N, C-alpha and C positions, 0 to 999 in steps of 0.2 A: 702334647699332654705327656704326663709322666706315667713311666710304665713301673706297677708294683709287680714283684715276683712274688707268687704262692704256690703251693703244692695242696692237692686237696686229700689224695688218696694213698699215691704212692710214695708211702712216709719213708722207706729205702733208699729212695733218689733224693729226699730233702737237701743232702748237703753234696749233692752232687750237680747242682743245677749251673749251667754254662753262663747264665747272666744273673747277675745280684746288683742289689739296690740298696745303697746306704743313705740314711736319712737323718737330719735332725729338725725337730718340728718344736719352735716355740708358740705360747698361746698366751695371751695376757687378756683379761676382762676386766672391764670398769663396770661397777654400779652393785646393785644387789643382787646374788647369784643364787641358784638353789643349794640347799645345805649339801656339805662336802665337796664343793667344786672350788677349787683355789683361785684367787686373782691371776697365779702366774704358774705354769708349769713348763715342763721342758722334757723331749724323750727322744732318743735315739733308738732307730731300728734298722735292723739288718736283715734283707729278705724280708720283710715285713714283720719279722717279729721282734719285740722291745727288749733293749739291751741294756737300757740304763733308764732312769726317771727322777726329775727333782721337780718340785712344786714351792709354792711361797708359804707353806704351811710346816711343813715337815724341815726345810731349808737344808736338806741334805741331798747327796745325790747317791742314788740307791743302784746296785747291780740286779737288774732282773732275771738275768741267767745265772747259773751257778759257775760257769765257765769265766764269767766277769770279776768274780771276786777276787782274784789274785790280781788282777788287772787293778781293782780298786784300791789296792795297798801302795798305788806309785804315787809318784810326784805330778804325774799327768793328770791324774782321777782328782789331785787336792785341788789344781790349776782349775780343771774343768768345773769343779764345786765355786770355786771364788768366781768363776764368769757368769755363772747361771746366776748369780746374787747380784751382779752388776746387771746383767740383762734384766732383771726383775725390776729393776729401779727405771732403767731405760724404757722400758715397755710402758709402765706405769705414767712416765711422763709423755711417751707418745701419744697413748690414746687421748691424753687430756688435748695436745695439739691438734689431734684428729676430730675429737669432737668440736673444736670449735672451728675448725676449718671447714667441715662438711654442715655448720650450722646447725646443731642439733641440741636435743634436751641431754641432761644428764642421766639418762636411762642405762641401761645394760648394754654395753658395746665392747667388740673383741677385736684384737689385733693380732694378725699372726705372719709368723715367717717358716718355710720351709726349706730347707735347702740340702743337696747332698750331690749324689751322681749315680748313674747306671754304669756297669763294668761288665765287659763278656771276658771271661778269663779263658777262653781258646784264642779269641783274636788280639786281646790287649787293648781294645777299643773302650773309649769310655765319653760319657757327654753327662755334662753338669746342668743342675737346675737350680733356681734361686729365686723364690717367688714370696710376696707378701699379699696378705689380705685383710679387709677392716670389714665387720660386721657382714662376714659370709660372700663379700664379693672381691674381686680382683682389685688389689691397688697398685702396687708396682711388681714388675719381674726383670731381672737381670737377662739380655738377651747375650748369654755367653759366648757366642762366637764372635760379636761384635765390641763385647764386652762393654755393654751402654745399658743402662737402665730405660725401660720404656713403662708407659703407663698407658691403661684404657678411659682412665676419668679425669677431668679435667683438676678436681682436688689434687692428684697427684703430681703434677707438672713443676710445683715448687721442689717437691721431694725429689724429683728426676734430675733437675738442673743442680741441685747443690751434691746429691751423690755422683753425679757423673764428673762434675769439676774435682772430685776428690780423688786426684791420680794414684796418691799412695794406698788409698782403700782398695781402688781397681786394682792397682798390681797385686796385693796380697790377695784378692779374688783369683786373680789369674795365676798363680803360685798354687792356690789352693786347687784348683780345678785341673791344673795340668799334672799335680804331683800328689801332693798330701791326702786328696780325698780316696784317690783309690789304694794309697798306702796304708790307710786305717781300715777300708775296707778287707785288703789283703789281710793284716794282722788280726783283726777279728775274727773272721774267717779261720785263720790257722788255731787259734783259742777254742773256736767252736767245734771245729772239725777232730782236734786232739780229743776234745771232750767225749763226742759222741764215739770214738771209737775204744775209750775206755767204759765208756758205760754201755756200748750196745744198740741197739735198734730198739729194745724192749722199752726200755728207758725214754727213748724218744717216744715211742708209741702212747706211753702213758701220759707224756704232757699236751698232746695233741688233742685234747678232749673238745667235744662239741657244745656250743651252748647257743640257744634259739634266740632269733632276734626280738628285739623290742620293737614295735612298729607304731608311729602316731600319726596323723594327719595335722599338719602344719599350715597355717595362714597368718599373713600379716592384718588382712581387714578384709571384707567380704569381696572387693573388687580385685583383690590378689590372685596370684596363681594359689593352687593348692599344691602343698608338698607333702609325698609319703615317704616317710623318713624312717628306715631299718636301722638299728643300731646294737651293740652289744653281741655280736652274732661270730663265730667261729665253727669251723674254717671260713674262709674267705669267699667262697664260690657261694651266691646268691641270686634268684633271679625277681625282678619287682616290675610287673605289668598292670595296667589300669582297666577295667571291663566297664562298658556302657550298655548298659538292660542286657547284661549276660555274654556279650560279645566283646572281642578283643579290640581294644581301642588305642590306637598309638598316633593320631592325630593330635597336634599340639601338645606333644608329652615329650619332655627333655630328661633323657637320664645322665644321673650324676655320676661322678667316676667313685670306684672304691678307695676309702679312705683309712687310716689305722686310727683307733682309740687309744689312749694312754696306758689302758689295761690290758694291751694286746690285742684285744677283740677288733671289728672292724665295722663301719658304717657305711650307708649309700641312701641314694633317695632318687626318687621320680617326681618330676614337678608336671604337674596337667593344668594347661591354659585353658580356662573355660570361663564364661560371660556367667554372673550368677543366675541369670533365666535359664541357662540350659541345665545348673545343677539340680534346678527345683521341676524341672520338668523329664528329667532323665534320671536312672540309677546309676552312678559312678561307686566302682568298687577297687581299691588298692588290693592287689594280691600279691604277698611275699611267699616265696619258696626257698626254704634251705633245709638241706639236708633228709630231706623225705617231709618235712611239715610245711604245712600250708597254713598262712594267718593273712585273714580277709578283714580290711577296714571300709566300712559304707560310707559315703562321704555324706553325712550330716551335720546339720549344725551342732547338736551334742555331741560329735565325735572329734570336731577340728578343735585344736589347741592353738594358742596365740604363739606366734614362732617368737617374740619376743623373750619368752620366759625359757627359750632354751639357747645354748650356745653351740657352734657347730664348727668345724673345719672347713676355711673357705674352699670353694669351687675352684679347683687351678686349671680352668679352663681356657685360660688366657693362650694364644699359638705364640709359639717362640722357637725363635732359631736356636738351634743346638748344632755343634761340631762334633764330630767323632774325634779323638785326641788319641794318641798312643803315650802313654805316660810311662816315660822313663825316669823312674824315683830315684833321686841320687843320696845315698847314704851321707855325703858328707854334707848336706843342706840341712838347716835347722828345720824339722818338721811343724806344722802347724796344727794344733789340738783340732779335733775334730768339733768343738764347739767355740774356738776363739774369734770367728767372724761374726763379732755381735758389736762392733762399735759402728751403729747406725742409730743415733738420734735425728727426729726429723727436724728439729730446730738448734 
């Protein structure tokens, strides 16, 4: 699974982490969504903090940190903006292909990709990840060690066969994960550290403000598992548990991974698998604790919301093989932009 690097209280250590995570996330949505949610968005994060943002409504790439503004005036930034505009159209087409492939109606559907690398600045070791999701479930992932795509679903076989036969694209990925991903991670870390030294720790402390999670109980239908979904909280440390008749209940409970939102906050969920008759005979309560605040949601028909009305980042739970790579980035090579690995049409 993917390891996200966050710090909760020791603010003065925030920029001295040994391990770093550099991630790009694309999200495409098809169908009528909640007001304010764009049909396509792209966000880049460094150590869990958003550094840039693009969506289909603003159609511009926006720096999310002050220390990114100078980089936003470079030719690479212009290239990244154009690439995201192209990705937007590719994702729109891909969702329509997947709707047909999964034999679905034209409701609300999501197609996502998250890729990047974890890097240890002490050992120089890194590991890459590249995963796709559809409607909240794993669709296709790249086995970085073998440089081969894998899929847990039958509908993904066609995609895997096509992408595995594209040797030029696979070689581009090899170059990115062996050299460029860590290069860009180091580049942005340098920009960030210089800015922090100039501003001092007080400015950083003002940025890291706490926000309370919004908690919802979600379910596709009465026979489906119930998901307790917490979102919009910062910092990232959160606890989600289920109670049954006032007692801790961990049977048939699946705790999801911590994931970033496009606004710099986080989301996490815990899924309860119970039969409808069990929920009627017993009282189940989801308890979310964050920064000293406790939020409780009692499992009742009135409290449950239909899951299709919301969109989520997919569960990166697919087990993937990764390899530790010593990255020796050569200055003579032409570096690949952090958002340029986009040429992945499904058809």
